N, C-alpha and C positions, 0 to 999 in steps of 0.2 A: 504494500500500500504506500502511495506517495503521501508526502506530508508538507504542507505549507503553514508557516507559523508567523503571526504578527506579534512582535514584542512592542507593547504600547506603554507610553508614560501616562496614559489615561487611567481612570478608575478600574480597579479589578472587579468591581460590581458589574461591569459590562462584559466580562469574559464569556466566551462561548466556544464550544467545540462541535463541529458537525462532520459527519462522514457521508460523502456522496459519491456517485458514479458519474464520471464525465468522460466522454469519448472512449467509453469502454473500460476505463480505469477507475479503481477506487482511490479516493484521495481524502485525507484527513485535513480539515481546515480549522485552524486554532488561533484564538486571540488570547494573549496573556498580558494583563495590565500590571504596572508597577507603581501605581498611585503617585505619579509625579516624580519618582526617584529615577533620575537619569543614569546614575551609576549602577543601580540594580538592573536597569535595562541593559546596560553595556555588559554586565556580567552574565545576564541571561543569554544575550547574543553569543557570548564566548562559549557558554555551555552547549548551545544548540548548533554552533558552527560545525559543519561536517557530518551532522547527524540527521539533517532534514534536507528536503529537496529545494526549498526556497524559503527565504526569510524576508520580512518586511518591517519597516519602521511605522509604528502606529502612534497616534496622538501628536504627531509632529511630522514635519517634512525635512528631508535632507537639504532641500532648497526649493526654489520656485522657478518655473519656466515662464517668462513673459515675452510674448512676441519673438520667440526664438532665442532669447538670452537667458542663461541659467544663472541664478543668484544663490550661492550656497548659504545655508543657515549655520554659522560657525559654532553656535552653542549646541547644535544637534549632531553635527558630524562626528564628534568623539564617541557617540553612542555605539558606533559600528567599528571602532578602532581595532577590536579583537577579531573581526570576521576576516578569515583568510581563504576559505574554501567555498562556502555556500553562497550562491548569488543572493544579493540583498537589494530590495527595491523600496520605494516609498509611495508608489501610486501616482507619481507626477506624470509619467507617460500615459497612464490610463485615463487620467483626468482630461488629457488632450485627445482622447480617442472616443471612449465610451460615453463620456458626458456630453460630447458635441451633439449626440443624437437626441437629447432631451427636448429641444424646442419642436422638432419635427414630430416627435412622439406626442407631445401635447396637442399639436395642431390636429393630428389624426384622431386622437381619442377624445379630447374635450375642447377642441377649438371653439365650438359654438358656445359652450359654457363660459369660456374666458371672454369672448366678445360681448356676451350679454351681462357679464358681472364685473365690469370695470375696464375691460379691454386689455390690450397687450401692454401691461405695466409690470415691470419686474424689479424687485429689490434683491440685489446680489450682495450678500453680507461681506464677502471678501473677493472682489473681482480679480485682483492681481494674482491671488493664489490659484484661481481657476480661470485662466485666460481663455482656454478653449470654450468653456461654458459661457463665459461673459460675451465673447465675440459671436458665438452661435446665436445667442438670444438677440443681440443687436442686429445681426444679419437676417433674423427671422421677423424683423419689423417691430421689436419691442422697444418701448421707451424705458430706459434703465436708470436706476440709481445704484451706484456702487458704494457700499458702506465701509470701505477700507479704513478711512480715517476714524470713523465712529467706532467700529468694532475692535480695532487694534490699539488705538491711541486715545480713545475717548474724546476726540475732537468732533463736535456736531456739525460737520461740513460734508454734504453729499457730493459725490463725483458723478457727473451726468453725461460723460461721453467716453468712448474708448481712447481717444487721444489724451484726454485729461487723466484717465486711469493709467495709461502708459507712462505719461510724464511723471505723475505722482509716484508710481511704483519705482521708476528708475531713480527718482530723487531720494525716496525714503528707504527702500529695501536694502541697499548696500549698507546703510547705517543700522537699520533695525535688526538685520540678521546677525549683528555682533552683540546684541543684548540677550540676556537670558530669555528663553522662550516663554516662561511663566509671566513675563511682563505684558505679553500681548495675546496669549492664548490660554484658556482655562485648562488646567491639568489636575489630576488626582480628584480630590473631593470637590474642588471648585466646579467640576463638570456637572454637579448636581444642584448648583445654585442658580436660580433664575431671578433676575432683577429687571422688571419691565422698564424699557428705555427706548427712545427714538420711535415712540408709538405712532407719530404722524407718518413716518415712512412705511411702517407695517400697514397702517390704515390705507395709505395711498396705493400700495401695490396690490395687484391681483395675484401675482405669483411671487413667492419668497423662495430664494434658492441659495445654496452654498453649503458650507460645513454644518452638520447638524448641531454641533456644540455652539457655534456662533448664533445660529437661528434661535435656539432655545435660550441662550444666555440673556437676551433682552426682549424676548417674546412677550407681548402684552396678554392680558387675560381674555381679551376678545379677539378671536381669530376667525370669526364667523364667515364662512364662505370662501376662505382663502385656499390657495393651491400651494403646497410645499413640494419643492423638488430638492432632494438631498440623498444621503445614504448613511450607513452606519446607524440604522435605527433599531432599537430594541423594542420588545413588546411594550415596555414602560413608556418609551417615547411615543409610540403610536397611540397609546391610551391617553397621554397628555394632549396630543394634537386633537384627538377626538373630543376630549372634554372641553377644550377651548373653542371648538366649533369649526376646525379645519374641514373643508369639504372633500378635497382630494389630496392624497399623498402619492407622489411619484418617487420611487427609488431608482437611482441611476445604475445601481448594482443589484444583482438578483437577490431575492429573498430566499434564504435557505433555513429551513426549520424555524420560521418565525423571525429571522434576523437578517437584515441587509448589512453585509460587512463593508468596511471601508475600501476605497479604491486600492489602498496599499496591499491589503490581503488578497483581494481579487486579482491584482496584478501578479502577486506571488503565486497564486493558484495557477494562473496561466503559464507562468515561468516553469513551475513544477511539472505541469502537464506536457509542455513542449520538450522537456528533457534535454535542453541544450547546455545546461549547467552555466548559464549566463543570463543577464537581463535581456529581454526581447526588444527589438527595434520597434518603432511606431508601426511600420508596415506589418511586422510579424504579429504584433498585438492585435491589429485590425483583423488579420487573417484568423487568429485564434478566437477572437470574439465571435466572428461569424461561424466558425466551426462548432464552437460550444453552444452558440445560440443565446449568449448573454445580451441583455438589452434592458431598457427601462421597464418598470412594472408599475401599474396603476392600482391604487386602493381607494375606494370610495368610503369615507369615514362617517359622513353625515348626509 
């Protein structure tokens, strides 16, 4: 049996193991949280190196790819310093392949609902982190607000165009990536804290998309009729969305045994299945996605 493991600095309460059959092969897909402890994560990577088929970094990214330029997160890179044998990924490439398909999927499945309930307006919590998702929504005709300054730095200034997003990212990311990750992303127990904020932008948008942690972090109590596009959702997340009135939930990664895993672990799964003992190129990922049949999934919650 093949094995793909995500070592995450997120809460261990979100851990999950599933065993599935894909392309005729059994594979164990596992998420291990270290509750914000980066050194514990590094040691877990060391323990697993050479014993599994693919590893992935969860709860953080090794860097971010914006318009073809890669910016490394210097505080995260040491987490994988002990990995010498097993291929390790962070989902960055998958974000720029699988997630690009979300706007077309929405149009096909609930395009009429979106038009009749506020129109094509999307709040992207962190556009620079998900450049493929951001650009695909804009190309699909959505009016967009990118919350990068709000959700990472607490600056209540919306970004309203891809050019502005690109400029802001190129200015801020090289500096921000040198600070501790905890300064701008919830880790450990902070992932379970919700403080409503920026309500006017949630209210304005018909679709809210991005990292599930960022979406929940400042989500208001009234999400009546909203469409959420995200991944890494647990049954508890889905219950919260339903309670607050979310109409539709679209997960960009497949739901396996009640859980949609992050792009990092799904990319590791595809790497393990391919058996090349290295990360896959964008083209190879696209081919594997089509072979396995992975794609967005829609749940009607209310």
